[in-house]
N, C-alpha and C positions, 0 to 999 in steps of 0.2 A: 285376565291380563296375561297369564302365562300362555294360554292358547294363542292369543293375538300376537305376542312376541315370537312364539314358536312359528307362526305363519310368516312373520317378517324375516326370520332367519332362514326359513325354507325358501322364500323368494330370493334372498341373496344367494343361497346355495344353488338354486336352479339356474339363475342367469350366469353366475360364475362357471358352473359345470358345463353349461351349453357352450360358453365362449372358449373354454380351455380344452374341451374334449379332443378336437382334431390334433392339436400339437402335442398334448399330453400323450395321446396314443402313440405318436411317432417317437417321442422322447423315451417313453417307457419301454417300448419294444426294442429300440436300439440299445438302451441301457441293459435290458435283459440279455441281449445278444452279446454285448461287450463284456459282460461279467466274467465269462470264462474264455476270454480271448487268448490269454497266454497258453492255456491247456489245449485249445483248439489249434493254435498255430504250431505247438510242439508236435501234436498228433499228425499235422499236415506235413511236417518236414522232420521226422525223427532222425534222419541220417545227418542232418545238420546240428540238431540240438543236443544230441546225446552221443557219449563216447563210452568206451570200456575203460573203467578206472585202471590206472597203472600204479607202479610202485612209487614213482616220483614224477613231478611235473617239470617241464622245461622252464627256464627263466622267461619272464615276460618279454624281454628283449629279443629272444630267439623267436617267439611267437610273432612279434611285430616284424622281424626280419623276414619271416615266411610270408607274411601278408605282402610286404613290399616286393618280394621276389615274384609272387604269383600275380600281383597287380601293380606293375611299375608305373602306371598312369594314375595311381591313387596314393593318397597319403593317409596313414592312420591318424585319427584325432582322439579316439577314446576307446579303451578296452575294458570289458567287464569280465571279471573272474568271479564265478559263482562259488558259493559255499558247498554246493552239491558236487561231489567228486565225479558224478556221471554226466556232467554237463560240459559242453564245449566252451571255449573262450570266444566271446563275441567282440569283434574289433570294428568299430564304426569308421568308415572311410569317406573321403571326399576327394574330388579331382585334384591332382598334384598342381595343376595350373588352371587359372580361370575361376570363375565363380562356382560355388557349390551347386550341385543339381537340386532340384526341387524335392526329390525323394531321397531320404537318408538310406544309405546302403550299408550292409554289414557283411563282414567276412567271418566265417566260422572255422575255428582252428582246434585240432585235437591238442590239449595241453600236455599230453604225455609223449606224443611222437613229434609234435610240431607240424604235422601234416595239415594242409588247408583242405577242409572238407567241402567247401563251396561258398557261394555268396548269394545275396538276395536282398530285397528290401528289409530294412530294420523292422518295419511293421508291414504286414501283408496289405496290398492294395484294397482288398475287401474290408478289412477292419479299419484302415485309414478312412474309407468312405463311410463306414458306419459311425466312426467317431465324429467326422465332419457333419454328418446328418444329425447326430445327436446334439452337437453343440451349436451349429449354425444353420441347419436346415438347408445347407448349400446356398445360403444368402449372406454370407460374410457377416458384417457388423449388424445389419439390419436383422438378420436371422438370430443372431446372439441375443439381441434385445427382445425379440419375440419369444425365444426360449426362456429368457429371464422373466418375462411377464407371465408366462405360463407357469413356471416354477413358483413364482411368488403367489399367484392365485391358487395354485395347488395347495399351498400352505393354508390359505384362507379356507379353501374347500375342506381340508382335513379338520380344521378347528370347528367350522360350522357343522360339518358332518357329525362330529362327535357330540355336539350340543343337540342335534336332532336325534341321534341314536340314544342318548342317555336315558336309561330306564325310568319310566314314571312310577312303576311299581316294583318294589323289592321282590325278589324271588322269581320274577318272570324269566323263563328260559327260552321258549320257542319264539323266534323272531328277535331275540336279543342276543343270546349266547350261541344259539343253534339256529340255522336257517330252516324255514318251512319249505320243504320241497314238493308239497302237494297243495292243491287249492288253486285259486285264480292265478292266471299268468302274471299279472302285475304284482301280486303279493310275493310270489316266488322270486321274481326278478328283484323286487325291493330287498328281500332278505339276503339274496346272494350278493347284492350290492352292499348292504350295510354291515353284515356280520364279519366277513373277511377284512373289510376296511377298519372296523373297530379294533380287531386283534392286531393289525399290522400298522396302525396309525403312528405309534411311536417310532418305528423303524422308518416309515415313509417320511416322517418329519425330519429325521436325521439325514436321510438321503437327499431331500429337497434343500435343506439348509446348507449342507456341504456342497451341493451343486451350485449354490450361489457364488462360491469362490471362483467359479469359472465364467462368470457373467461380466457385463460391462458396467452398468450403472451402479449396481449393488456394491461390486468390488471397489469401484472408484470411491464411493462413499465410505466404505469400510476402511480403505487405506487412508482416506483424508481424516477420519476419526481416530484411527489407532496406529497407522503406519505399519500394521503387521498382516495385511491381507495377502500380499504375495509371498512366495517361498522365501524363507529367511535369507537375507543377503550373505550372512556369515557362512552359510552352507553351500553357496553357489560356486565359488572359485577361491583359490588360494591367493595369498598376498603376492605382490611382484617380488621377483628375485633381483639381486644386484649382480650384474655380470662382472666376472673376474677375469675372463680370458682363459680360464682353465677348461679342460675338457669336460663336457657335461657328464654327470653320473648316469648309470643305466636306470631305466624305468623301474627295474626290479627293486632298486633301493627304496623308491617311494612306496611300492606295493608291500615290501617287507616292513617298513615303518608302520603302515596302516595295520598289517597283520599283528604286529607286536602289541599295538595299542587296542586293537579290536579283534581278537582271535575268533575264528569260527563264523565270520560274517561274509557277505558278498561285497565286492569292491569294484568300483568303477574309476579307472585311472584316466584323468583328463591330461593329455600330453600337451606340453608347452607349444603355443602357436608362434611365439616370438621369444627372443632371448630373455626378455624381462618377465616372462611368465614362470611361475613355479609349477611343479607337478601338484595336481589337486586330486586327492583320492576321496571319493564319496563313499561312505560306509553304509551299507543297507543290511537289513535283517536277513538271517538265514532261514529261508522259507517264508511262509506267510505269517502275519501277525506283527504287532509292534508298529511304531511310527514309520513313515515313508523313508526317513533318513535318520541314522543314528549319530552321524558326525562327519567331519571332514578333517583330513590330515594333509597339510601342505608341506612340500619338501623342496628346498632350494636345489635347482637343477645342476649347480656347480659344486657346492660343498656337500650336498646330501643331508644337510641339517634340517630338522623339522622346524618349520617357521610358524606353523599354526596347528593346534589340536583342538578343534571346536567340537563340543559335545552337546547333543540335543538337550540334556537335562540341565545344562548351564545357561541356556537361552532364556529370555524373558518369557513369562507365562503365555502371552498371546502368540509368540513365535513358536513356543513348544506345541501349543494347541493346533497351530497351522500345520504341523507335521502329521497330525492325525486326520486331516480333512480327506486326503485321497484314500487311505485305508478304510475310513468310514463310508465314503461315497461308493467305493468299489466293493465293499464287503470283505476285505481281507483282514479285518481286525483279528480274527481268531481262526483264520485259515478256511478250509472247505465249508464247515458248518455255517459260517457267517456269509460266505459267498452264496451258498444255496438260499439262505434267508434273503439276501439282497435280490437274488433272481426271482424268488416268489413274490417279493414286494413289488418289483417292477411289473410282473405279470398281473398282479392284482390291480395296480394302478392303471394298466392298459385296460383291464376288464372293467374298472369303474367308469372310464370314459365311454365304453361301448354300452354298458348296461344303463348308465344315466340317460343317454340319448334314446335308447330303446324303450325305457320306461315312459319317457315323454311321448314317444310316437304311439306306444301301446295304449296309453291313457287318453291321449287327445281325442276329443269328440270329433266326429265327422264334420268337415267343413269349418272347423274352428281351430285357432292356434292352441288352445289349451294352456295358456300361461297362467301362473298362479296370480291370485288377486293381491293387490297391495294391502298393507295393514297400517293403520294409523296409530298403533300402539306405541307408547313411548319406549325408549331403549333404557333398560335398567342401568344404573351407574357402573356396576362391575363389567357389564358387557361394553359400555362405552369406553371404559379404560382399556379393555382388551382390544377394541377396534382402533383406538388411538395408538396403542402400542404397535399393532400390526402395521398401521399406516406409516409410522415412523421407521420401523424396522425394514419395511418393504417399499422403497420409494416409487417403484414402478406401479405398485398398487395404488398409492396415493394419486399419481398422475392419471392413471386409467379410471379411477373413480369419477373424475370430472366427465370423461366420455360416457361412463355408465349412466350418470345422472341425465346427460343430454339424451342418451338412447332411451331411457325410461320415459322421458317427456315425449319424445317422438312416438313411442309405442302407444302411450296413452292417447295421444291425438289420433293415431290410426284406429285404436279400439273404439273411439267415440265417433269415428267417421261414419256418416250415413251410408256411404258405399258398402261398408262391411256389414251393416245391419246390427241390430241389438244383440247383446249377449254373445259377443265374440270371444269372451274370456271364460275359461272354465278351469277350476282349480284341481289339479291332480294331487293325490296324497304325497306327503313329503318323501323324498328319496331315502334319507337315512332315519326317518322317523318311526322305524318299525316297532320300537319299544312303546310308542304311544298308539299303536294300532291294535285292532282286535285280532 
């Protein structure tokens, strides 16, 4: 019974892996490349990103005035002041008249001298392309759905792969905890496929689940069920101000209010776009680690009074959890060590997509497909519950299962076709079943 069900799981794993491999390879490699985007961009333009720390910094309004003087055709809309004294102030700008351009531009200013260091895209065109490929495959909404489908099936692959890898004998080391690097090529490939995946499966699951927050179908369902799938509304903008006819207070007042409440952090000041808008200061962590946002401080642009002080730890549980999605997905939870772990996980996922297909091609008999045989073994109740839970949690998996069943029916018809001859099916050894192999 166990072996028969093992064969059934292997068949599921085989087909899911074969279907997901091409897109998983692209998504994993672009994710690996994007992990250290900030560090790479800083290294590419150090003259814009870094400054020599001084005794005191200029008020934010002088920084904004320098930007307006250097770029009279642009208007500042947002300024980011880092907690790192060696970093420049980044001011996001848009055209003073007409619609905003498609690419966000930033002006970099020395906060100690007020000198404009230069300007350029807020995100380099290269990494903007990497992110678009990662999320949409350059195919807009259709591409996002394909990426979501691949991400969802990757979770199924990780669960089924762990079931195949699970040791049948206690104490077995080679092929379970350590890969065998000598012997038949297929066995070496199988171990290199199975062992790293077993170690990194928990991290890969976290990366995949947090990636679902940037999809279409899953996020819509999550929002409908909880209302907490998007970024918390309370941390997106300040409440409207009441115009009094008085002269607006300087932007430095809003920055000072945020610094008083959140010392030692980084601050992004959203400038009012119209008279009824308040200054909205988003507070982020100093360096790596922590949630993506700590809080928001809103300041009335006429009176200078604080109209909102929203803190992440006062939000509802699901909204607080939402603030950890990006740090987990990007690997910034604990700084460089977890970013390296995220990078390695992405590379292992890319390697799994290659080694899985490679094993099939290496094992496939000449002139035959080499597909695993079907199993009529019943599904144990715990496995059935797990399958149902995955289907409910991953709606695109549920929808695609219908297509899988149709595909299996067609393949079975092709296998029995007289044109292909008898015995067109040959069963390779399971991909992650190294613990059950000799």
